[in-house]
C-alpha positions as CSV (number, residue, x, y, z in Angstrom):
1,M,-38.7,-12.4,2.8
2,N,-37.4,-9.6,4.5
3,S,-34.3,-12.4,6.2
4,I,-33.7,-13.2,2.9
5,I,-33.5,-9.0,1.5
6,F,-31.3,-8.7,4.8
7,L,-28.4,-11.2,4.5
8,S,-28.0,-10.3,1.4
9,Y,-27.7,-6.0,2.2
10,V,-24.8,-8.3,5.0
11,I,-23.3,-10.7,2.1
12,L,-22.7,-7.5,-0.2
13,F,-21.6,-5.6,2.4
14,W,-18.9,-7.7,3.6
15,A,-18.3,-8.2,0.1
16,A,-17.5,-4.7,-0.9
17,L,-15.4,-3.8,2.3
18,F,-13.4,-6.8,1.5
19,V,-12.4,-5.8,-2.0
20,F,-12.1,-2.0,-0.8
21,A,-9.8,-3.5,2.1
22,L,-7.2,-6.0,-0.8
23,W,-7.6,-2.3,-3.0
24,T,-5.9,-0.5,0.0
25,C,-3.6,-3.0,0.7
26,S,-2.8,-3.1,-3.4
27,R,-2.1,0.5,-3.4
28,A,0.0,0.9,0.0
29,L,2.4,-1.7,-1.2
30,R,3.5,0.0,-4.4
31,V,4.6,3.2,-2.9
32,P,8.4,3.2,-2.8
33,T,9.6,3.4,1.0
34,E,12.0,6.2,2.2
35,A,15.3,3.5,2.2
36,E,14.0,2.7,-1.1
37,L,13.7,6.4,-2.5
38,E,17.1,6.4,-0.9
39,H,19.7,4.0,-2.8
40,P,19.0,5.9,-5.9
41,A,20.4,9.1,-5.1
42,E,23.1,8.0,-3.0
43,E,24.5,6.3,-6.4
44,A,24.4,9.2,-8.5
45,D,26.4,11.0,-5.6
46,G,29.5,9.3,-5.6
47,A,30.4,6.2,-3.0
48,H,30.6,8.0,-0.1
49,P,32.8,10.5,0.3
50,V,36.1,11.0,3.2
51,P,35.7,14.5,4.8
52,S,38.9,16.6,4.4
53,H,40.3,17.6,7.5
């Protein structure tokens, strides 16, 4: 009987760890990268300005 309880705890632990890993990955994939943040800013400033001499 004790082995069934122990096995249940092990399965629950790994299931909880799997759910936490999926949740963490899904949150990390929603964070925009630096390039994605800079692209709209560059478009708002216009094309690359030509430096004057």
